PyMOL commands that place a pseudoatom at each C-alpha (Angstrom):
pseudoatom trace, name=CA, resn=UNK, resi=1, chain=A, elem=C, hetatm=0, pos=[-7.465, 28.652, 25.163]
pseudoatom trace, name=CA, resn=UNK, resi=2, chain=A, elem=C, hetatm=0, pos=[-4.928, 26.839, 22.796]
pseudoatom trace, name=CA, resn=UNK, resi=3, chain=A, elem=C, hetatm=0, pos=[-6.839, 23.586, 23.143]
pseudoatom trace, name=CA, resn=UNK, resi=4, chain=A, elem=C, hetatm=0, pos=[-10.078, 24.926, 21.748]
pseudoatom trace, name=CA, resn=UNK, resi=5, chain=A, elem=C, hetatm=0, pos=[-8.407, 26.664, 18.800]
pseudoatom trace, name=CA, resn=UNK, resi=6, chain=A, elem=C, hetatm=0, pos=[-6.623, 23.430, 17.936]
pseudoatom trace, name=CA, resn=UNK, resi=7, chain=A, elem=C, hetatm=0, pos=[-9.959, 21.843, 18.219]
pseudoatom trace, name=CA, resn=UNK, resi=8, chain=A, elem=C, hetatm=0, pos=[-11.749, 24.160, 16.192]
pseudoatom trace, name=CA, resn=UNK, resi=9, chain=A, elem=C, hetatm=0, pos=[-8.974, 23.530, 13.400]
pseudoatom trace, name=CA, resn=UNK, resi=10, chain=A, elem=C, hetatm=0, pos=[-9.355, 19.973, 13.617]
pseudoatom trace, name=CA, resn=UNK, resi=11, chain=A, elem=C, hetatm=0, pos=[-12.964, 20.171, 12.969]
pseudoatom trace, name=CA, resn=UNK, resi=12, chain=A, elem=C, hetatm=0, pos=[-12.577, 22.393, 10.015]
pseudoatom trace, name=CA, resn=UNK, resi=13, chain=A, elem=C, hetatm=0, pos=[-10.082, 20.164, 8.480]
pseudoatom trace, name=CA, resn=UNK, resi=14, chain=A, elem=C, hetatm=0, pos=[-12.291, 17.353, 8.794]
pseudoatom trace, name=CA, resn=UNK, resi=15, chain=A, elem=C, hetatm=0, pos=[-15.078, 19.178, 7.231]
pseudoatom trace, name=CA, resn=UNK, resi=16, chain=A, elem=C, hetatm=0, pos=[-13.091, 20.055, 4.423]
pseudoatom trace, name=CA, resn=UNK, resi=17, chain=A, elem=C, hetatm=0, pos=[-11.736, 16.486, 3.974]
pseudoatom trace, name=CA, resn=UNK, resi=18, chain=A, elem=C, hetatm=0, pos=[-15.322, 14.917, 4.112]
pseudoatom trace, name=CA, resn=UNK, resi=19, chain=A, elem=C, hetatm=0, pos=[-16.466, 17.590, 1.646]
pseudoatom trace, name=CA, resn=UNK, resi=20, chain=A, elem=C, hetatm=0, pos=[-13.787, 16.470, -0.758]
pseudoatom trace, name=CA, resn=UNK, resi=21, chain=A, elem=C, hetatm=0, pos=[-14.291, 12.939, -0.235]
pseudoatom trace, name=CA, resn=UNK, resi=22, chain=A, elem=C, hetatm=0, pos=[-18.071, 13.626, -0.966]
pseudoatom trace, name=CA, resn=UNK, resi=23, chain=A, elem=C, hetatm=0, pos=[-17.372, 15.540, -4.333]
pseudoatom trace, name=CA, resn=UNK, resi=24, chain=A, elem=C, hetatm=0, pos=[-14.989, 12.528, -5.391]
pseudoatom trace, name=CA, resn=UNK, resi=25, chain=A, elem=C, hetatm=0, pos=[-17.674, 9.929, -4.971]
pseudoatom trace, name=CA, resn=UNK, resi=26, chain=A, elem=C, hetatm=0, pos=[-20.206, 12.255, -6.637]
pseudoatom trace, name=CA, resn=UNK, resi=27, chain=A, elem=C, hetatm=0, pos=[-17.790, 12.569, -9.725]
pseudoatom trace, name=CA, resn=UNK, resi=28, chain=A, elem=C, hetatm=0, pos=[-17.117, 8.878, -9.885]
pseudoatom trace, name=CA, resn=UNK, resi=29, chain=A, elem=C, hetatm=0, pos=[-20.863, 8.059, -9.554]
pseudoatom trace, name=CA, resn=UNK, resi=30, chain=A, elem=C, hetatm=0, pos=[-21.468, 10.695, -12.450]
pseudoatom trace, name=CA, resn=UNK, resi=31, chain=A, elem=C, hetatm=0, pos=[-18.842, 9.056, -14.808]
pseudoatom trace, name=CA, resn=UNK, resi=32, chain=A, elem=C, hetatm=0, pos=[-19.006, 5.689, -13.992]
pseudoatom trace, name=CA, resn=UNK, resi=33, chain=A, elem=C, hetatm=0, pos=[-19.936, 4.299, -17.499]
pseudoatom trace, name=CA, resn=UNK, resi=34, chain=A, elem=C, hetatm=0, pos=[-16.916, 6.390, -18.786]
pseudoatom trace, name=CA, resn=UNK, resi=35, chain=A, elem=C, hetatm=0, pos=[-14.532, 4.862, -16.207]
pseudoatom trace, name=CA, resn=UNK, resi=36, chain=A, elem=C, hetatm=0, pos=[-15.872, 1.281, -16.834]
pseudoatom trace, name=CA, resn=UNK, resi=37, chain=A, elem=C, hetatm=0, pos=[-15.285, 1.634, -20.539]
pseudoatom trace, name=CA, resn=UNK, resi=38, chain=A, elem=C, hetatm=0, pos=[-11.741, 2.887, -19.894]
pseudoatom trace, name=CA, resn=UNK, resi=39, chain=A, elem=C, hetatm=0, pos=[-10.983, -0.116, -17.271]
pseudoatom trace, name=CA, resn=UNK, resi=40, chain=A, elem=C, hetatm=0, pos=[-12.243, -2.483, -19.903]
pseudoatom trace, name=CA, resn=UNK, resi=41, chain=A, elem=C, hetatm=0, pos=[-9.990, -0.929, -22.730]
pseudoatom trace, name=CA, resn=UNK, resi=42, chain=A, elem=C, hetatm=0, pos=[-6.956, -0.901, -20.291]
pseudoatom trace, name=CA, resn=UNK, resi=43, chain=A, elem=C, hetatm=0, pos=[-7.402, -4.153, -18.339]
pseudoatom trace, name=CA, resn=UNK, resi=44, chain=A, elem=C, hetatm=0, pos=[-3.919, -5.155, -19.065]
pseudoatom trace, name=CA, resn=UNK, resi=45, chain=A, elem=C, hetatm=0, pos=[-2.023, -2.427, -17.843]
pseudoatom trace, name=CA, resn=UNK, resi=46, chain=A, elem=C, hetatm=0, pos=[-4.460, -2.262, -14.613]
pseudoatom trace, name=CA, resn=UNK, resi=47, chain=A, elem=C, hetatm=0, pos=[-3.830, -5.853, -13.905]
pseudoatom trace, name=CA, resn=UNK, resi=48, chain=A, elem=C, hetatm=0, pos=[0.138, -5.299, -14.239]
pseudoatom trace, name=CA, resn=UNK, resi=49, chain=A, elem=C, hetatm=0, pos=[-0.296, -2.203, -12.120]
pseudoatom trace, name=CA, resn=UNK, resi=50, chain=A, elem=C, hetatm=0, pos=[-2.214, -4.117, -9.520]
pseudoatom trace, name=CA, resn=UNK, resi=51, chain=A, elem=C, hetatm=0, pos=[0.525, -7.065, -9.562]
pseudoatom trace, name=CA, resn=UNK, resi=52, chain=A, elem=C, hetatm=0, pos=[3.574, -4.221, -9.136]
pseudoatom trace, name=CA, resn=UNK, resi=53, chain=A, elem=C, hetatm=0, pos=[1.406, -2.805, -6.070]
pseudoatom trace, name=CA, resn=UNK, resi=54, chain=A, elem=C, hetatm=0, pos=[0.810, -6.247, -4.575]
pseudoatom trace, name=CA, resn=UNK, resi=55, chain=A, elem=C, hetatm=0, pos=[4.545, -7.061, -5.004]
pseudoatom trace, name=CA, resn=UNK, resi=56, chain=A, elem=C, hetatm=0, pos=[5.702, -3.789, -3.532]
pseudoatom trace, name=CA, resn=UNK, resi=57, chain=A, elem=C, hetatm=0, pos=[3.496, -3.994, -0.612]
pseudoatom trace, name=CA, resn=UNK, resi=58, chain=A, elem=C, hetatm=0, pos=[4.873, -7.567, -0.143]
pseudoatom trace, name=CA, resn=UNK, resi=59, chain=A, elem=C, hetatm=0, pos=[8.538, -6.369, -0.312]
pseudoatom trace, name=CA, resn=UNK, resi=60, chain=A, elem=C, hetatm=0, pos=[7.813, -3.433, 1.957]
pseudoatom trace, name=CA, resn=UNK, resi=61, chain=A, elem=C, hetatm=0, pos=[6.408, -5.811, 4.698]
pseudoatom trace, name=CA, resn=UNK, resi=62, chain=A, elem=C, hetatm=0, pos=[9.131, -7.930, 4.522]
pseudoatom trace, name=CA, resn=UNK, resi=63, chain=A, elem=C, hetatm=0, pos=[11.692, -5.235, 4.768]
pseudoatom trace, name=CA, resn=UNK, resi=64, chain=A, elem=C, hetatm=0, pos=[9.762, -3.946, 7.823]
pseudoatom trace, name=CA, resn=UNK, resi=65, chain=A, elem=C, hetatm=0, pos=[9.840, -7.287, 9.315]
pseudoatom trace, name=CA, resn=UNK, resi=66, chain=A, elem=C, hetatm=0, pos=[13.568, -7.460, 8.993]
pseudoatom trace, name=CA, resn=UNK, resi=67, chain=A, elem=C, hetatm=0, pos=[13.990, -4.006, 10.481]
pseudoatom trace, name=CA, resn=UNK, resi=68, chain=A, elem=C, hetatm=0, pos=[11.738, -5.038, 13.380]
pseudoatom trace, name=CA, resn=UNK, resi=69, chain=A, elem=C, hetatm=0, pos=[13.406, -8.557, 13.910]
pseudoatom trace, name=CA, resn=UNK, resi=70, chain=A, elem=C, hetatm=0, pos=[16.958, -8.681, 12.542]
pseudoatom trace, name=CA, resn=UNK, resi=71, chain=A, elem=C, hetatm=0, pos=[17.941, -11.818, 14.680]
pseudoatom trace, name=CA, resn=UNK, resi=72, chain=A, elem=C, hetatm=0, pos=[15.100, -13.699, 12.981]
pseudoatom trace, name=CA, resn=UNK, resi=73, chain=A, elem=C, hetatm=0, pos=[16.087, -12.426, 9.726]
pseudoatom trace, name=CA, resn=UNK, resi=74, chain=A, elem=C, hetatm=0, pos=[19.767, -13.274, 10.355]
pseudoatom trace, name=CA, resn=UNK, resi=75, chain=A, elem=C, hetatm=0, pos=[18.922, -16.844, 11.699]
pseudoatom trace, name=CA, resn=UNK, resi=76, chain=A, elem=C, hetatm=0, pos=[16.863, -17.541, 8.356]
pseudoatom trace, name=CA, resn=UNK, resi=77, chain=A, elem=C, hetatm=0, pos=[19.932, -16.181, 6.037]
pseudoatom trace, name=CA, resn=UNK, resi=78, chain=A, elem=C, hetatm=0, pos=[22.122, -18.235, 7.984]
pseudoatom trace, name=CA, resn=UNK, resi=79, chain=A, elem=C, hetatm=0, pos=[20.012, -21.401, 7.376]
pseudoatom trace, name=CA, resn=UNK, resi=80, chain=A, elem=C, hetatm=0, pos=[19.602, -20.803, 3.733]
pseudoatom trace, name=CA, resn=UNK, resi=81, chain=A, elem=C, hetatm=0, pos=[23.344, -20.456, 3.471]
pseudoatom trace, name=CA, resn=UNK, resi=82, chain=A, elem=C, hetatm=0, pos=[24.056, -23.660, 5.095]
pseudoatom trace, name=CA, resn=UNK, resi=83, chain=A, elem=C, hetatm=0, pos=[21.370, -25.432, 2.681]
pseudoatom trace, name=CA, resn=UNK, resi=84, chain=A, elem=C, hetatm=0, pos=[23.249, -24.152, -0.252]
pseudoatom trace, name=CA, resn=UNK, resi=85, chain=A, elem=C, hetatm=0, pos=[26.500, -25.181, 1.181]
pseudoatom trace, name=CA, resn=UNK, resi=86, chain=A, elem=C, hetatm=0, pos=[25.094, -28.670, 1.541]
pseudoatom trace, name=CA, resn=UNK, resi=87, chain=A, elem=C, hetatm=0, pos=[23.636, -28.740, -1.801]
pseudoatom trace, name=CA, resn=UNK, resi=88, chain=A, elem=C, hetatm=0, pos=[26.855, -27.446, -3.397]
pseudoatom trace, name=CA, resn=UNK, resi=89, chain=A, elem=C, hetatm=0, pos=[28.873, -30.226, -1.365]
pseudoatom trace, name=CA, resn=UNK, resi=90, chain=A, elem=C, hetatm=0, pos=[26.819, -32.908, -2.883]
for i in range(1, 90): cmd.bond("trace and resi %d" % i, "trace and resi %d" % (i + 1))
show_as sticks, trace
zoom trace
């Protein structure tokens, strides 16, 4: 009985999400000319925001890789330390 109620809740939630997505798409389509003119006026800030998002995603993925494979990260850091020491000794 509980499975049926849970499935109904999931279907209801999915329906609401689909309706919200459709409403959002309709709103964007209706105001696309205003959005385009705003984007042309603020292209520099938008490009900086995109660069920040890309840098943040790259940093997050590097951190996640370090957490998943710490031995590989430690090996890489040791190699970099050895290279710095060799460069300093020269």
